[in-house]
Gaussian input, Z-matrix of N, CA and C with variables (Angstrom, degrees):
# hf/3-21g

backbone

0 1
 N
 C     1     B1
 C     2     B2     1     A1
 N     3     B3     2     A2     1     D1
 C     4     B4     3     A3     2     D2
 C     5     B5     4     A4     3     D3
 N     6     B6     5     A5     4     D4
 C     7     B7     6     A6     5     D5
 C     8     B8     7     A7     6     D6
 N     9     B9     8     A8     7     D7
 C    10    B10     9     A9     8     D8
 C    11    B11    10    A10     9     D9
 N    12    B12    11    A11    10    D10
 C    13    B13    12    A12    11    D11
 C    14    B14    13    A13    12    D12
 N    15    B15    14    A14    13    D13
 C    16    B16    15    A15    14    D14
 C    17    B17    16    A16    15    D15
 N    18    B18    17    A17    16    D16
 C    19    B19    18    A18    17    D17
 C    20    B20    19    A19    18    D18
 N    21    B21    20    A20    19    D19
 C    22    B22    21    A21    20    D20
 C    23    B23    22    A22    21    D21
 N    24    B24    23    A23    22    D22
 C    25    B25    24    A24    23    D23
 C    26    B26    25    A25    24    D24
 N    27    B27    26    A26    25    D25
 C    28    B28    27    A27    26    D26
 C    29    B29    28    A28    27    D27
 N    30    B30    29    A29    28    D28
 C    31    B31    30    A30    29    D29
 C    32    B32    31    A31    30    D30
 N    33    B33    32    A32    31    D31
 C    34    B34    33    A33    32    D32
 C    35    B35    34    A34    33    D33
 N    36    B36    35    A35    34    D34
 C    37    B37    36    A36    35    D35
 C    38    B38    37    A37    36    D36
 N    39    B39    38    A38    37    D37
 C    40    B40    39    A39    38    D38
 C    41    B41    40    A40    39    D39
 N    42    B42    41    A41    40    D40
 C    43    B43    42    A42    41    D41
 C    44    B44    43    A43    42    D42
 N    45    B45    44    A44    43    D43
 C    46    B46    45    A45    44    D44
 C    47    B47    46    A46    45    D45
 N    48    B48    47    A47    46    D46
 C    49    B49    48    A48    47    D47
 C    50    B50    49    A49    48    D48
 N    51    B51    50    A50    49    D49
 C    52    B52    51    A51    50    D50
 C    53    B53    52    A52    51    D51
 N    54    B54    53    A53    52    D52
 C    55    B55    54    A54    53    D53
 C    56    B56    55    A55    54    D54
 N    57    B57    56    A56    55    D55
 C    58    B58    57    A57    56    D56
 C    59    B59    58    A58    57    D57
 N    60    B60    59    A59    58    D58
 C    61    B61    60    A60    59    D59
 C    62    B62    61    A61    60    D60
 N    63    B63    62    A62    61    D61
 C    64    B64    63    A63    62    D62
 C    65    B65    64    A64    63    D63
 N    66    B66    65    A65    64    D64
 C    67    B67    66    A66    65    D65
 C    68    B68    67    A67    66    D66
 N    69    B69    68    A68    67    D67
 C    70    B70    69    A69    68    D68
 C    71    B71    70    A70    69    D69
 N    72    B72    71    A71    70    D70
 C    73    B73    72    A72    71    D71
 C    74    B74    73    A73    72    D72
 N    75    B75    74    A74    73    D73
 C    76    B76    75    A75    74    D74
 C    77    B77    76    A76    75    D75
 N    78    B78    77    A77    76    D76
 C    79    B79    78    A78    77    D77
 C    80    B80    79    A79    78    D78
 N    81    B81    80    A80    79    D79
 C    82    B82    81    A81    80    D80
 C    83    B83    82    A82    81    D81
 N    84    B84    83    A83    82    D82
 C    85    B85    84    A84    83    D83
 C    86    B86    85    A85    84    D84
 N    87    B87    86    A86    85    D85
 C    88    B88    87    A87    86    D86
 C    89    B89    88    A88    87    D87
 N    90    B90    89    A89    88    D88
 C    91    B91    90    A90    89    D89
 C    92    B92    91    A91    90    D90
 N    93    B93    92    A92    91    D91
 C    94    B94    93    A93    92    D92
 C    95    B95    94    A94    93    D93
 N    96    B96    95    A95    94    D94
 C    97    B97    96    A96    95    D95
 C    98    B98    97    A97    96    D96
 N    99    B99    98    A98    97    D97
 C   100   B100    99    A99    98    D98
 C   101   B101   100   A100    99    D99
 N   102   B102   101   A101   100   D100
 C   103   B103   102   A102   101   D101
 C   104   B104   103   A103   102   D102
 N   105   B105   104   A104   103   D103
 C   106   B106   105   A105   104   D104
 C   107   B107   106   A106   105   D105
 N   108   B108   107   A107   106   D106
 C   109   B109   108   A108   107   D107
 C   110   B110   109   A109   108   D108
 N   111   B111   110   A110   109   D109
 C   112   B112   111   A111   110   D110
 C   113   B113   112   A112   111   D111
 N   114   B114   113   A113   112   D112
 C   115   B115   114   A114   113   D113
 C   116   B116   115   A115   114   D114
 N   117   B117   116   A116   115   D115
 C   118   B118   117   A117   116   D116
 C   119   B119   118   A118   117   D117
 N   120   B120   119   A119   118   D118
 C   121   B121   120   A120   119   D119
 C   122   B122   121   A121   120   D120
 N   123   B123   122   A122   121   D121
 C   124   B124   123   A123   122   D122
 C   125   B125   124   A124   123   D123
 N   126   B126   125   A125   124   D124
 C   127   B127   126   A126   125   D125
 C   128   B128   127   A127   126   D126
 N   129   B129   128   A128   127   D127
 C   130   B130   129   A129   128   D128
 C   131   B131   130   A130   129   D129
 N   132   B132   131   A131   130   D130
 C   133   B133   132   A132   131   D131
 C   134   B134   133   A133   132   D132
 N   135   B135   134   A134   133   D133
 C   136   B136   135   A135   134   D134
 C   137   B137   136   A136   135   D135
 N   138   B138   137   A137   136   D136
 C   139   B139   138   A138   137   D137
 C   140   B140   139   A139   138   D138
 N   141   B141   140   A140   139   D139
 C   142   B142   141   A141   140   D140
 C   143   B143   142   A142   141   D141
 N   144   B144   143   A143   142   D142
 C   145   B145   144   A144   143   D143
 C   146   B146   145   A145   144   D144
 N   147   B147   146   A146   145   D145
 C   148   B148   147   A147   146   D146
 C   149   B149   148   A148   147   D147
 N   150   B150   149   A149   148   D148
 C   151   B151   150   A150   149   D149
 C   152   B152   151   A151   150   D150
 N   153   B153   152   A152   151   D151
 C   154   B154   153   A153   152   D152
 C   155   B155   154   A154   153   D153
 N   156   B156   155   A155   154   D154
 C   157   B157   156   A156   155   D155
 C   158   B158   157   A157   156   D156
 N   159   B159   158   A158   157   D157
 C   160   B160   159   A159   158   D158
 C   161   B161   160   A160   159   D159
 N   162   B162   161   A161   160   D160
 C   163   B163   162   A162   161   D161
 C   164   B164   163   A163   162   D162
 N   165   B165   164   A164   163   D163
 C   166   B166   165   A165   164   D164
 C   167   B167   166   A166   165   D165
 N   168   B168   167   A167   166   D166
 C   169   B169   168   A168   167   D167
 C   170   B170   169   A169   168   D168
 N   171   B171   170   A170   169   D169
 C   172   B172   171   A171   170   D170
 C   173   B173   172   A172   171   D171
 N   174   B174   173   A173   172   D172
 C   175   B175   174   A174   173   D173
 C   176   B176   175   A175   174   D174
 N   177   B177   176   A176   175   D175
 C   178   B178   177   A177   176   D176
 C   179   B179   178   A178   177   D177
 N   180   B180   179   A179   178   D178
 C   181   B181   180   A180   179   D179
 C   182   B182   181   A181   180   D180
 N   183   B183   182   A182   181   D181
 C   184   B184   183   A183   182   D182
 C   185   B185   184   A184   183   D183
 N   186   B186   185   A185   184   D184
 C   187   B187   186   A186   185   D185
 C   188   B188   187   A187   186   D186
 N   189   B189   188   A188   187   D187
 C   190   B190   189   A189   188   D188
 C   191   B191   190   A190   189   D189
 N   192   B192   191   A191   190   D190
 C   193   B193   192   A192   191   D191
 C   194   B194   193   A193   192   D192
 N   195   B195   194   A194   193   D193
 C   196   B196   195   A195   194   D194
 C   197   B197   196   A196   195   D195
 N   198   B198   197   A197   196   D196
 C   199   B199   198   A198   197   D197
 C   200   B200   199   A199   198   D198
 N   201   B201   200   A200   199   D199
 C   202   B202   201   A201   200   D200
 C   203   B203   202   A202   201   D201
 N   204   B204   203   A203   202   D202
 C   205   B205   204   A204   203   D203
 C   206   B206   205   A205   204   D204
 N   207   B207   206   A206   205   D205
 C   208   B208   207   A207   206   D206
 C   209   B209   208   A208   207   D207
 N   210   B210   209   A209   208   D208
 C   211   B211   210   A210   209   D209
 C   212   B212   211   A211   210   D210
 N   213   B213   212   A212   211   D211
 C   214   B214   213   A213   212   D212
 C   215   B215   214   A214   213   D213
 N   216   B216   215   A215   214   D214
 C   217   B217   216   A216   215   D215
 C   218   B218   217   A217   216   D216
 N   219   B219   218   A218   217   D217
 C   220   B220   219   A219   218   D218
 C   221   B221   220   A220   219   D219
 N   222   B222   221   A221   220   D220
 C   223   B223   222   A222   221   D221
 C   224   B224   223   A223   222   D222
 N   225   B225   224   A224   223   D223
 C   226   B226   225   A225   224   D224
 C   227   B227   226   A226   225   D225
 N   228   B228   227   A227   226   D226
 C   229   B229   228   A228   227   D227
 C   230   B230   229   A229   228   D228
 N   231   B231   230   A230   229   D229
 C   232   B232   231   A231   230   D230
 C   233   B233   232   A232   231   D231
 N   234   B234   233   A233   232   D232
 C   235   B235   234   A234   233   D233
 C   236   B236   235   A235   234   D234
 N   237   B237   236   A236   235   D235
 C   238   B238   237   A237   236   D236
 C   239   B239   238   A238   237   D237
 N   240   B240   239   A239   238   D238
 C   241   B241   240   A240   239   D239
 C   242   B242   241   A241   240   D240
 N   243   B243   242   A242   241   D241
 C   244   B244   243   A243   242   D242
 C   245   B245   244   A244   243   D243
 N   246   B246   245   A245   244   D244
 C   247   B247   246   A246   245   D245
 C   248   B248   247   A247   246   D246
 N   249   B249   248   A248   247   D247
 C   250   B250   249   A249   248   D248
 C   251   B251   250   A250   249   D249
 N   252   B252   251   A251   250   D250
 C   253   B253   252   A252   251   D251
 C   254   B254   253   A253   252   D252
 N   255   B255   254   A254   253   D253
 C   256   B256   255   A255   254   D254
 C   257   B257   256   A256   255   D255
 N   258   B258   257   A257   256   D256
 C   259   B259   258   A258   257   D257
 C   260   B260   259   A259   258   D258
 N   261   B261   260   A260   259   D259
 C   262   B262   261   A261   260   D260
 C   263   B263   262   A262   261   D261
 N   264   B264   263   A263   262   D262
 C   265   B265   264   A264   263   D263
 C   266   B266   265   A265   264   D264
 N   267   B267   266   A266   265   D265
 C   268   B268   267   A267   266   D266
 C   269   B269   268   A268   267   D267
 N   270   B270   269   A269   268   D268
 C   271   B271   270   A270   269   D269
 C   272   B272   271   A271   270   D270
 N   273   B273   272   A272   271   D271
 C   274   B274   273   A273   272   D272
 C   275   B275   274   A274   273   D273
 N   276   B276   275   A275   274   D274
 C   277   B277   276   A276   275   D275
 C   278   B278   277   A277   276   D276
 N   279   B279   278   A278   277   D277
 C   280   B280   279   A279   278   D278
 C   281   B281   280   A280   279   D279
 N   282   B282   281   A281   280   D280
 C   283   B283   282   A282   281   D281
 C   284   B284   283   A283   282   D282
 N   285   B285   284   A284   283   D283
 C   286   B286   285   A285   284   D284
 C   287   B287   286   A286   285   D285
 N   288   B288   287   A287   286   D286
 C   289   B289   288   A288   287   D287
 C   290   B290   289   A289   288   D288
 N   291   B291   290   A290   289   D289
 C   292   B292   291   A291   290   D290
 C   293   B293   292   A292   291   D291
 N   294   B294   293   A293   292   D292
 C   295   B295   294   A294   293   D293
 C   296   B296   295   A295   294   D294
 N   297   B297   296   A296   295   D295
 C   298   B298   297   A297   296   D296
 C   299   B299   298   A298   297   D297
 N   300   B300   299   A299   298   D298
 C   301   B301   300   A300   299   D299
 C   302   B302   301   A301   300   D300
 N   303   B303   302   A302   301   D301
 C   304   B304   303   A303   302   D302
 C   305   B305   304   A304   303   D303
 N   306   B306   305   A305   304   D304
 C   307   B307   306   A306   305   D305
 C   308   B308   307   A307   306   D306
 N   309   B309   308   A308   307   D307
 C   310   B310   309   A309   308   D308
 C   311   B311   310   A310   309   D309
 N   312   B312   311   A311   310   D310
 C   313   B313   312   A312   311   D311
 C   314   B314   313   A313   312   D312
 N   315   B315   314   A314   313   D313
 C   316   B316   315   A315   314   D314
 C   317   B317   316   A316   315   D315
 N   318   B318   317   A317   316   D316
 C   319   B319   318   A318   317   D317
 C   320   B320   319   A319   318   D318
 N   321   B321   320   A320   319   D319
 C   322   B322   321   A321   320   D320
 C   323   B323   322   A322   321   D321
 N   324   B324   323   A323   322   D322
 C   325   B325   324   A324   323   D323
 C   326   B326   325   A325   324   D324
 N   327   B327   326   A326   325   D325
 C   328   B328   327   A327   326   D326
 C   329   B329   328   A328   327   D327
 N   330   B330   329   A329   328   D328
 C   331   B331   330   A330   329   D329
 C   332   B332   331   A331   330   D330
 N   333   B333   332   A332   331   D331
 C   334   B334   333   A333   332   D332
 C   335   B335   334   A334   333   D333
 N   336   B336   335   A335   334   D334
 C   337   B337   336   A336   335   D335
 C   338   B338   337   A337   336   D336

   B1=1.4571
   B2=1.5256
   B3=1.3230
   B4=1.4602
   B5=1.5215
   B6=1.3302
   B7=1.4640
   B8=1.5231
   B9=1.3182
   B10=1.4626
   B11=1.5175
   B12=1.3148
   B13=1.4561
   B14=1.5268
   B15=1.3102
   B16=1.4596
   B17=1.5229
   B18=1.3102
   B19=1.4612
   B20=1.5293
   B21=1.3434
   B22=1.4651
   B23=1.5192
   B24=1.3397
   B25=1.4627
   B26=1.5301
   B27=1.3245
   B28=1.4679
   B29=1.5298
   B30=1.3217
   B31=1.4700
   B32=1.5282
   B33=1.3401
   B34=1.4748
   B35=1.5227
   B36=1.3303
   B37=1.4582
   B38=1.5258
   B39=1.3167
   B40=1.4579
   B41=1.5224
   B42=1.3284
   B43=1.4678
   B44=1.5156
   B45=1.3402
   B46=1.4545
   B47=1.5129
   B48=1.3347
   B49=1.4617
   B50=1.5241
   B51=1.3290
   B52=1.4612
   B53=1.5229
   B54=1.3177
   B55=1.4607
   B56=1.5185
   B57=1.3362
   B58=1.4659
   B59=1.5168
   B60=1.3180
   B61=1.4516
   B62=1.5112
   B63=1.3173
   B64=1.4596
   B65=1.5193
   B66=1.3141
   B67=1.4622
   B68=1.5249
   B69=1.3056
   B70=1.4579
   B71=1.5198
   B72=1.3175
   B73=1.4630
   B74=1.5253
   B75=1.3372
   B76=1.4680
   B77=1.5231
   B78=1.3104
   B79=1.4530
   B80=1.5176
   B81=1.3143
   B82=1.4601
   B83=1.5289
   B84=1.3215
   B85=1.4538
   B86=1.5156
   B87=1.3225
   B88=1.4628
   B89=1.5231
   B90=1.3039
   B91=1.4641
   B92=1.5303
   B93=1.3428
   B94=1.4649
   B95=1.5210
   B96=1.3166
   B97=1.4656
   B98=1.5249
   B99=1.3127
   B100=1.4659
   B101=1.5291
   B102=1.3248
   B103=1.4632
   B104=1.5237
   B105=1.3223
   B106=1.4644
   B107=1.5242
   B108=1.3275
   B109=1.4666
   B110=1.5239
   B111=1.3186
   B112=1.4658
   B113=1.5210
   B114=1.3342
   B115=1.4624
   B116=1.5247
   B117=1.3200
   B118=1.4635
   B119=1.5242
   B120=1.3231
   B121=1.4654
   B122=1.5284
   B123=1.3293
   B124=1.4642
   B125=1.5262
   B126=1.3247
   B127=1.4603
   B128=1.5222
   B129=1.3142
   B130=1.4672
   B131=1.5182
   B132=1.3253
   B133=1.4650
   B134=1.5262
   B135=1.3257
   B136=1.4608
   B137=1.5128
   B138=1.3260
   B139=1.4634
   B140=1.5222
   B141=1.3214
   B142=1.4654
   B143=1.5197
   B144=1.3066
   B145=1.4632
   B146=1.5213
   B147=1.3276
   B148=1.4575
   B149=1.5233
   B150=1.3144
   B151=1.4562
   B152=1.5098
   B153=1.3077
   B154=1.4363
   B155=1.5015
   B156=1.2883
   B157=1.4512
   B158=1.5158
   B159=1.3032
   B160=1.4530
   B161=1.5219
   B162=1.3106
   B163=1.4596
   B164=1.5232
   B165=1.3281
   B166=1.4609
   B167=1.5158
   B168=1.3186
   B169=1.4577
   B170=1.5160
   B171=1.3273
   B172=1.4611
   B173=1.5199
   B174=1.3141
   B175=1.4575
   B176=1.5119
   B177=1.3071
   B178=1.4566
   B179=1.5262
   B180=1.2976
   B181=1.4643
   B182=1.5337
   B183=1.3276
   B184=1.4581
   B185=1.5158
   B186=1.3414
   B187=1.4659
   B188=1.5239
   B189=1.3355
   B190=1.4598
   B191=1.5201
   B192=1.3239
   B193=1.4626
   B194=1.5173
   B195=1.3181
   B196=1.4583
   B197=1.5269
   B198=1.3227
   B199=1.4627
   B200=1.5293
   B201=1.3197
   B202=1.4600
   B203=1.5205
   B204=1.3138
   B205=1.4585
   B206=1.5226
   B207=1.3141
   B208=1.4596
   B209=1.5270
   B210=1.3172
   B211=1.4656
   B212=1.5223
   B213=1.3348
   B214=1.4612
   B215=1.5253
   B216=1.3161
   B217=1.4652
   B218=1.5293
   B219=1.3150
   B220=1.4658
   B221=1.5283
   B222=1.3160
   B223=1.4662
   B224=1.5173
   B225=1.3287
   B226=1.4639
   B227=1.5235
   B228=1.3260
   B229=1.4714
   B230=1.5234
   B231=1.3327
   B232=1.4680
   B233=1.5286
   B234=1.3323
   B235=1.4679
   B236=1.5249
   B237=1.3178
   B238=1.4667
   B239=1.5231
   B240=1.3155
   B241=1.4704
   B242=1.5235
   B243=1.3149
   B244=1.4667
   B245=1.5258
   B246=1.3167
   B247=1.4665
   B248=1.5202
   B249=1.3216
   B250=1.4637
   B251=1.5244
   B252=1.3220
   B253=1.4658
   B254=1.5303
   B255=1.3218
   B256=1.4620
   B257=1.5243
   B258=1.3221
   B259=1.4634
   B260=1.5293
   B261=1.3152
   B262=1.4689
   B263=1.5296
   B264=1.3131
   B265=1.4630
   B266=1.5312
   B267=1.3272
   B268=1.4611
   B269=1.5126
   B270=1.3412
   B271=1.4676
   B272=1.5348
   B273=1.3287
   B274=1.4690
   B275=1.5278
   B276=1.3209
   B277=1.4601
   B278=1.5290
   B279=1.3187
   B280=1.4655
   B281=1.5245
   B282=1.3323
   B283=1.4637
   B284=1.5342
   B285=1.3257
   B286=1.4686
   B287=1.5285
   B288=1.3139
   B289=1.4661
   B290=1.5257
   B291=1.3229
   B292=1.4691
   B293=1.5231
   B294=1.3270
   B295=1.4608
   B296=1.5158
   B297=1.3058
   B298=1.4568
   B299=1.5157
   B300=1.3403
   B301=1.4629
   B302=1.5239
   B303=1.3423
   B304=1.4687
   B305=1.5245
   B306=1.3240
   B307=1.4579
   B308=1.5270
   B309=1.3291
   B310=1.4677
   B311=1.5239
   B312=1.3323
   B313=1.4626
   B314=1.5228
   B315=1.3237
   B316=1.4642
   B317=1.5188
   B318=1.3275
   B319=1.4625
   B320=1.5212
   B321=1.3357
   B322=1.4576
   B323=1.5195
   B324=1.3244
   B325=1.4607
   B326=1.5197
   B327=1.3147
   B328=1.4632
   B329=1.5167
   B330=1.3008
   B331=1.4604
   B332=1.5203
   B333=1.3217
   B334=1.4605
   B335=1.5231
   B336=1.3376
   B337=1.4733
   B338=1.5044
   A1=109.42
   A2=115.79
   A3=121.44
   A4=107.34
   A5=116.00
   A6=121.38
   A7=108.40
   A8=114.94
   A9=121.66
   A10=107.42
   A11=115.75
   A12=121.54
   A13=108.24
   A14=116.46
   A15=122.31
   A16=106.90
   A17=116.27
   A18=121.63
   A19=109.01
   A20=114.87
   A21=121.49
   A22=109.32
   A23=115.30
   A24=118.03
   A25=109.41
   A26=115.94
   A27=119.95
   A28=113.24
   A29=117.17
   A30=121.95
   A31=110.84
   A32=116.19
   A33=124.32
   A34=113.35
   A35=117.16
   A36=120.75
   A37=108.90
   A38=116.56
   A39=121.26
   A40=109.54
   A41=115.50
   A42=120.96
   A43=112.26
   A44=116.82
   A45=119.88
   A46=111.40
   A47=115.37
   A48=120.04
   A49=110.35
   A50=114.81
   A51=121.70
   A52=107.54
   A53=115.06
   A54=122.81
   A55=106.10
   A56=116.95
   A57=121.22
   A58=110.17
   A59=115.60
   A60=120.98
   A61=114.32
   A62=113.93
   A63=122.69
   A64=108.58
   A65=116.83
   A66=120.93
   A67=112.29
   A68=117.06
   A69=119.83
   A70=113.20
   A71=117.03
   A72=121.68
   A73=110.96
   A74=115.62
   A75=122.23
   A76=107.66
   A77=115.86
   A78=120.69
   A79=112.61
   A80=115.26
   A81=122.06
   A82=110.38
   A83=115.24
   A84=121.09
   A85=114.04
   A86=117.54
   A87=121.86
   A88=113.21
   A89=117.64
   A90=121.96
   A91=110.02
   A92=115.73
   A93=119.70
   A94=112.50
   A95=117.55
   A96=120.67
   A97=109.51
   A98=116.11
   A99=120.71
   A100=110.61
   A101=116.28
   A102=120.27
   A103=111.26
   A104=117.08
   A105=120.47
   A106=111.81
   A107=116.72
   A108=120.48
   A109=110.24
   A110=117.07
   A111=120.90
   A112=111.05
   A113=116.81
   A114=120.26
   A115=111.04
   A116=117.22
   A117=120.01
   A118=111.56
   A119=117.16
   A120=120.76
   A121=111.05
   A122=117.22
   A123=120.25
   A124=111.58
   A125=117.36
   A126=120.48
   A127=110.49
   A128=116.86
   A129=120.48
   A130=110.95
   A131=116.72
   A132=120.73
   A133=110.34
   A134=116.84
   A135=120.28
   A136=112.61
   A137=116.68
   A138=120.45
   A139=111.40
   A140=116.86
   A141=119.65
   A142=110.99
   A143=117.03
   A144=120.74
   A145=111.80
   A146=117.10
   A147=120.47
   A148=113.84
   A149=117.02
   A150=119.84
   A151=115.60
   A152=118.26
   A153=113.94
   A154=115.53
   A155=118.14
   A156=118.41
   A157=112.21
   A158=113.51
   A159=119.50
   A160=106.90
   A161=115.95
   A162=121.20
   A163=108.24
   A164=117.00
   A165=120.88
   A166=106.47
   A167=115.70
   A168=121.47
   A169=109.66
   A170=115.79
   A171=121.37
   A172=107.86
   A173=116.63
   A174=119.29
   A175=110.89
   A176=114.49
   A177=123.43
   A178=105.94
   A179=117.60
   A180=120.86
   A181=110.32
   A182=115.80
   A183=120.31
   A184=115.19
   A185=117.60
   A186=120.34
   A187=110.13
   A188=115.97
   A189=121.37
   A190=108.06
   A191=115.25
   A192=121.59
   A193=107.80
   A194=116.28
   A195=122.79
   A196=107.79
   A197=116.45
   A198=122.17
   A199=108.46
   A200=116.07
   A201=121.16
   A202=108.82
   A203=115.98
   A204=121.40
   A205=110.23
   A206=115.61
   A207=120.46
   A208=111.20
   A209=116.97
   A210=121.95
   A211=111.29
   A212=116.01
   A213=121.45
   A214=108.55
   A215=115.82
   A216=120.43
   A217=111.12
   A218=115.53
   A219=120.98
   A220=110.80
   A221=117.10
   A222=120.46
   A223=110.75
   A224=116.99
   A225=120.25
   A226=111.65
   A227=116.99
   A228=119.73
   A229=111.12
   A230=117.16
   A231=120.63
   A232=110.90
   A233=116.26
   A234=119.73
   A235=110.73
   A236=116.36
   A237=120.57
   A238=110.45
   A239=117.04
   A240=121.56
   A241=110.85
   A242=116.88
   A243=120.85
   A244=110.66
   A245=116.44
   A246=120.36
   A247=110.44
   A248=117.12
   A249=120.50
   A250=112.00
   A251=117.72
   A252=119.81
   A253=111.17
   A254=116.98
   A255=120.91
   A256=111.27
   A257=116.78
   A258=120.96
   A259=110.21
   A260=117.01
   A261=120.85
   A262=110.62
   A263=117.14
   A264=120.19
   A265=109.76
   A266=116.53
   A267=120.56
   A268=112.48
   A269=117.13
   A270=120.36
   A271=110.45
   A272=116.00
   A273=120.56
   A274=112.06
   A275=117.27
   A276=119.58
   A277=110.55
   A278=117.00
   A279=120.09
   A280=109.75
   A281=116.72
   A282=119.93
   A283=110.96
   A284=117.67
   A285=120.00
   A286=111.90
   A287=117.88
   A288=121.83
   A289=112.95
   A290=116.34
   A291=121.60
   A292=110.72
   A293=116.31
   A294=122.14
   A295=115.04
   A296=117.78
   A297=120.16
   A298=113.20
   A299=116.09
   A300=121.29
   A301=113.46
   A302=116.62
   A303=122.28
   A304=109.04
   A305=115.79
   A306=122.06
   A307=108.45
   A308=116.85
   A309=121.99
   A310=108.01
   A311=116.38
   A312=121.26
   A313=109.53
   A314=115.73
   A315=122.13
   A316=109.90
   A317=115.11
   A318=121.42
   A319=107.70
   A320=116.12
   A321=120.61
   A322=109.28
   A323=115.37
   A324=121.28
   A325=108.63
   A326=116.17
   A327=119.65
   A328=108.74
   A329=116.70
   A330=121.55
   A331=111.75
   A332=118.12
   A333=121.42
   A334=113.39
   A335=118.68
   A336=121.99
   A337=111.97
   D1=141.30
   D2=173.47
   D3=-87.76
   D4=126.94
   D5=177.43
   D6=-111.14
   D7=119.52
   D8=179.80
   D9=-109.05
   D10=128.36
   D11=178.59
   D12=-115.78
   D13=120.06
   D14=176.64
   D15=-88.50
   D16=119.45
   D17=-175.70
   D18=-94.63
   D19=122.43
   D20=-179.59
   D21=-123.86
   D22=151.03
   D23=175.95
   D24=-85.73
   D25=-177.71
   D26=-175.85
   D27=-71.22
   D28=-2.79
   D29=173.26
   D30=-103.14
   D31=9.29
   D32=-179.00
   D33=67.74
   D34=20.00
   D35=174.75
   D36=-84.85
   D37=134.71
   D38=-178.81
   D39=-71.48
   D40=126.14
   D41=178.29
   D42=-104.20
   D43=-21.35
   D44=-179.32
   D45=163.74
   D46=-156.62
   D47=-177.62
   D48=-158.34
   D49=160.97
   D50=167.67
   D51=-125.42
   D52=147.80
   D53=175.54
   D54=-127.68
   D55=124.54
   D56=-177.76
   D57=-133.28
   D58=140.84
   D59=170.56
   D60=98.75
   D61=-173.44
   D62=-179.14
   D63=-128.64
   D64=142.86
   D65=-175.97
   D66=-66.55
   D67=-44.64
   D68=-176.09
   D69=74.41
   D70=17.93
   D71=178.76
   D72=-71.49
   D73=-37.77
   D74=178.94
   D75=-151.72
   D76=175.64
   D77=-179.54
   D78=-67.54
   D79=164.83
   D80=179.38
   D81=-53.91
   D82=131.58
   D83=-179.16
   D84=88.67
   D85=-11.72
   D86=-179.52
   D87=-123.95
   D88=6.07
   D89=-173.84
   D90=-87.96
   D91=101.44
   D92=-177.14
   D93=-68.77
   D94=-28.59
   D95=179.11
   D96=-68.46
   D97=-47.49
   D98=177.69
   D99=-60.82
   D100=-43.36
   D101=-179.60
   D102=-62.40
   D103=-41.17
   D104=-179.32
   D105=-65.52
   D106=-45.47
   D107=179.54
   D108=-65.43
   D109=-42.74
   D110=178.90
   D111=-61.16
   D112=-43.78
   D113=179.75
   D114=-60.87
   D115=-43.18
   D116=178.23
   D117=-64.32
   D118=-45.39
   D119=-177.91
   D120=-62.80
   D121=-45.57
   D122=178.94
   D123=-67.35
   D124=-34.27
   D125=176.12
   D126=-63.83
   D127=-41.74
   D128=177.82
   D129=-59.44
   D130=-49.52
   D131=-179.22
   D132=-61.22
   D133=-44.78
   D134=179.98
   D135=-63.18
   D136=-45.17
   D137=-179.33
   D138=-66.45
   D139=-43.37
   D140=179.17
   D141=-63.35
   D142=-39.51
   D143=-179.39
   D144=-69.86
   D145=-39.77
   D146=-175.01
   D147=-85.03
   D148=-42.92
   D149=-168.80
   D150=-105.34
   D151=-12.56
   D152=-167.22
   D153=-140.55
   D154=-68.59
   D155=-160.52
   D156=-139.07
   D157=165.95
   D158=170.91
   D159=-72.27
   D160=125.66
   D161=-177.14
   D162=-122.22
   D163=116.03
   D164=172.90
   D165=-77.47
   D166=120.54
   D167=-169.91
   D168=-129.18
   D169=136.27
   D170=178.74
   D171=-142.15
   D172=141.40
   D173=177.10
   D174=-149.85
   D175=150.60
   D176=170.41
   D177=-152.37
   D178=179.08
   D179=-177.70
   D180=-57.62
   D181=117.59
   D182=178.86
   D183=77.51
   D184=16.10
   D185=-177.40
   D186=-149.69
   D187=138.19
   D188=171.15
   D189=-147.87
   D190=140.54
   D191=175.85
   D192=-133.65
   D193=135.15
   D194=178.82
   D195=-137.63
   D196=118.38
   D197=179.54
   D198=-126.87
   D199=129.88
   D200=177.91
   D201=-83.89
   D202=133.35
   D203=178.37
   D204=-60.02
   D205=142.64
   D206=177.52
   D207=-84.04
   D208=-13.75
   D209=-176.10
   D210=-96.09
   D211=56.31
   D212=177.98
   D213=-130.09
   D214=165.35
   D215=-177.88
   D216=-67.00
   D217=161.45
   D218=177.75
   D219=-62.19
   D220=-35.54
   D221=177.61
   D222=-61.70
   D223=-45.81
   D224=178.43
   D225=-67.49
   D226=-35.01
   D227=176.72
   D228=-62.33
   D229=-40.54
   D230=178.40
   D231=-64.13
   D232=-42.21
   D233=178.24
   D234=-64.04
   D235=-43.54
   D236=179.38
   D237=-62.44
   D238=-39.30
   D239=179.66
   D240=-60.54
   D241=-43.98
   D242=179.39
   D243=-63.27
   D244=-45.00
   D245=179.40
   D246=-61.47
   D247=-49.82
   D248=-177.46
   D249=-64.83
   D250=-41.88
   D251=179.09
   D252=-62.56
   D253=-37.21
   D254=178.63
   D255=-66.68
   D256=-45.70
   D257=179.70
   D258=-64.20
   D259=-41.86
   D260=-179.64
   D261=-64.75
   D262=-37.46
   D263=174.08
   D264=-56.92
   D265=-44.45
   D266=177.36
   D267=-61.98
   D268=-44.62
   D269=177.11
   D270=-56.61
   D271=-45.74
   D272=-176.54
   D273=-69.73
   D274=-32.93
   D275=176.30
   D276=-66.46
   D277=-40.22
   D278=176.81
   D279=-65.94
   D280=-41.44
   D281=177.10
   D282=-58.67
   D283=-39.75
   D284=-178.01
   D285=-66.12
   D286=-28.91
   D287=179.09
   D288=-90.69
   D289=-31.51
   D290=-173.67
   D291=-129.35
   D292=46.83
   D293=-175.32
   D294=-58.72
   D295=-22.72
   D296=176.85
   D297=-76.77
   D298=-7.45
   D299=-175.90
   D300=-122.33
   D301=-15.24
   D302=-177.08
   D303=-137.78
   D304=136.14
   D305=176.14
   D306=-129.77
   D307=129.93
   D308=178.43
   D309=-116.43
   D310=127.78
   D311=178.16
   D312=-137.93
   D313=165.93
   D314=178.59
   D315=-108.24
   D316=150.65
   D317=175.26
   D318=-139.21
   D319=129.09
   D320=177.04
   D321=-92.79
   D322=134.28
   D323=176.73
   D324=-125.34
   D325=157.43
   D326=176.45
   D327=-74.78
   D328=163.10
   D329=-179.33
   D330=-60.90
   D331=-21.64
   D332=-177.81
   D333=-84.97
   D334=-15.06
   D335=-177.29
   D336=-72.86

């Protein structure tokens, strides 16, 4: 199962996300659930990097983490918020169709995390 964690600060503002695991919907190279989640996650990182904000990004096999820097202008924060909310909507839509393969949850972190 792919576990997606939406990371929010103590004001409920989205700071980023983590994606862990494998869907197991189909074999490697044929898993549409994995492909859909991967496409959304990479789109988020690309959009945040190009259009909006500093994005701390880490990935390895079966894992991705993307956190938006807190030390950016309010204009960039608004742009990042739109990008993240759009990607999260996509994650949740996939979860609603393939809930046995994808789980989306929220995690609150302090401003220092």
